[in-house]
N, C-alpha and C positions, 0 to 999 in steps of 0.2 A: 632934115637927115638927123637921125639920132646920133648922140656921141657915143664913145667907148665907155664912159661913166654912166650914161643913161641906160646903156645895154647892160652893163653891170647891175644896177638897180632892178631893172626888169628881170633879168636872170635869176637874181637872188629871191624877188617875189616868186618866180615861176618854180624855182628849184625847190623852196621851202613850203609853199602854200599847197603845191599840187598834191603833194603827198600826205601833208598834216589835214586832220578834219576840220579845217577853218576856212576853206573857200579860196582858192586861187583867184576867181573871178571877182570876187567881192574886193579883194585887195588891189587887183588892177584897177577896178572902177574907182576905189578910194584914192588910189595913186594918180590916177588921171584927174580926178576932181581937185586935188590939194596940192600937187607937185606940178610945176612947169616943164613937163617933159614936151619934147617935139612930137610931131603927129607920128604915130607909131605905125611902122608899116606892116602889113599883112605877112609880108615875107619874114620879118623879124620874128613876129609872134609864132609863126609856124616853125622857125629854127628854134626858138626857146622850147617848145614842145618836143622837137628832135633831140634836142640834148637830153630831156627828161626820159625818152623813149630809150635812148642809147645807154643811159645811167641805169635803167631798169634792166634792159636786157642783159648788161654786163654783171650786174649784181646777182641776178637771179640765173646766171648762165647754167649752172649744175641742174638745177630745177626744170628749166626750159630744156634740156637734152634729156632728162627723163620723160618729161611731157611728150617729146617727139615721139618717144617708145610707146606712150601711153595716150594712144590717139582719142580715147573716152574723154579724158580730161580736155583735150584741145577742142572737143565738140562741144563741152559743156561750156567753155569760155566763150565760143561763138554762140552758143544759145543764148547766153547772158549778155552778149552784146547787141543782138538783133534789136530788142526793143526800143533802144535810144536811137537808132539810125533814121527810122521814118518820121520820129515825133521831132528829132533834131532838123530834119530836112524840111519840115512843113514850118517850124518855128522862124527859120533864117529865110526860108523862100517867101513867105507871107510878111516877114519883118515884125512878127509879134515879139520877138525876142527882144528888140530894141525899146519896146515898151515895158520890159521887165528889168531894164538896167538903170535903174534909179537908186538913190541912196535909201529912200523908204522902203523899197521892197528888199535890198539887201540887210537893212536893220532888222526887219522882221523876220526874215527867213533864218538868219544867222542865230536869232534869238530862239526861235520856235524850234527849229532843228538841232541846235546845241543842247535844249532841254530835252529832245527827243534821244539825242545820243546818251545822255546821263542815265536816263531810265532804262535803255537798251542793254548799258553796260552793267546792270544789275541781274540780267539774265543768267540763269546757271548754265555752266558750260556742260553740254551733254553730247557734241558731235565732234568727229575728227575729219579733216578735209581729206585725208587718204581714202577713207572707206564710206563717209557718209556726205560728200558733196555731190549730190545727185543732180540729174536734169532739172528736177524740180526746184532745188535750191538754186541753180544757175538762173533760171528764168526769174524767180521771185527776186532774187538780188538785182537781176537786170532790169526787171520793173521799177524798183526802186532807184535806180540808177538814173532813169529817166527824170527824175525829179531833179537832178543836179544840173539840168540845162536852166533851171531858175537860179540866177546869180544870188550868193549866199547861203545856198543849200549845203555846197561843197561835195564833190563827187566822192573823194575819199571818205568823208564824214557820213554820207548816205549809205554808201555800201558796206562801211564797217558797222555802221547801226543795223542794217539789215542782217548782216552776218552773225551778229551779236544776238538779235531777235532769234534768229534760228538755231542758235545754241552753240556757235562756234567760237573759240577764244578770241581773245583780243588780237593776238598774233596771226592766227589762221585767217581771221576775217579781214587783217590787212593785207596778208598774201593774196586772199582772193581779189580783194579790191585793186591791188596793182595789177594782177594778171588781167582782169577785167578793162582796165584801162589801155592795156598794150595794143588791141586792134585798133581802137580809135585814134589814138596817138600815131599810129602806124599810117593809116590811112591819110591823117592830116600832114605827115612827114612827107609821105610820097608826093602829095600835092605841092608841098613847099619844094622839094627839089624840082619837080616839073617847072615852078615859077622861077627858080633861080636859073634854071637853063634858059629857060623863055626869054628872061630879062636880058642875059648876058652882059650884065654890068660888073666890072670888076670891083668898083669900090662896094657896091651892094653885097657881091658874093662875100668880100672881106669881113663885112660887118656882120653877115649871117653866120660865118665860120665863128666869129668871135662869141656870137650869140649861142651858139651850139656847145662851144667850149665852157664857157661861164655856166649855161644852164646845167650841162652835165656834172660839172663840179658841185654845184649846190645841191643838185638831185641826188646824187650817189651818197654824200654827207649825211642829207636828210633821211634818206630811206635807212640807212645802216643805223643812225641813231635813234630814229623813231621804233625801229624793231625791236632794238636793244631795250628802249625805254618801256615799251608796252609788255615785254615779259616780265617786268618787274613791276610796274605800277599802273594804276587805272587811268582812264580818260579824263578824269576830273579837271586836270590842269587845262586842257583843251575848251573843256565846256565852260570853265571860268573865264579863259580868254574870249571865247565868243559872246558870252553875255556881257562882259564889260564892253567890248567892241561894239557890240549892237545897242547898247544902251548910250553910248557915245553918238553913234550915228543917229539915233532916233530923238536924241537932244538935240542935235544939229538940225534935224529936219523940223521939228515942231516947235522949238523953243526960239 
C-alpha cells in the first residue's frame, strides 16, 4: 500500500511533468526503477490524472465556457483526440506497450523528440488559434499526439511541437495541447471513479482523494507558471533538460 509521502512524490511527478514538454511517463518509469516505491495501484494512477484534469478545467474555466458556445472548437478537439484512441487500445490490448517501457526507449525518445522540439520552436508564428485552428490542424496535431503513447516522447511536448510546426505561438500551441488532453484524461478519470465505487474500500478511497488533491495542486501551479513562462521565453530550457536527462539514461543503459 502506498504511503501519503509516496503519493505526494507521484503527485508531484504527475502534476509537473504532465504539462511540461518532458514526458510524465518517462519520469514515472525512472522513479519506479530507482526509487523503492510500493507497487503503484492503478486506481491511484487514475486518481492522479483526475487531479490534473480538474486543475485544467478550473484554470481554463472561462475558455471552456466560451467553447461550449463555440461548438466548432469542441468538434475540432474531438477530431484531434480520435487518432490516439484506436492506437492506444491496440498497444495496451496486445501488450506491445510493455515492450516500449524500457530505459533505452525512454532515453532515445527523450533525446530525439527533445531535438525535434528545439527545431520546431524556430518556426515563424503565422497563425492564431481563434481564426486558424482548423479541422485539418486538429487532425494533424492529433496524429502527432499518437506518438506520445511511446514513453519519453511527451504528450505535451509532441503536441506543442506539432502546433509550432503549423505556425501557432508557443502559448497557443500549449493551450491546444491542454485542450486535447482533456477528453483522454476525462475518460481515464471516469474509469477511475467507477473503480473506486466498485472497490468500496474506505482506505483506498482516502488515498485516492489525497492523490487527487496533491495532483490538483501541483498541476494547477505548473499550468499557471508554464503558460506565463512561454509568453516570455523559448522552449530551450526544456530541450536542454531533455538532452541532459536522455544522455544520463543512455549512459546508464550502455556503460
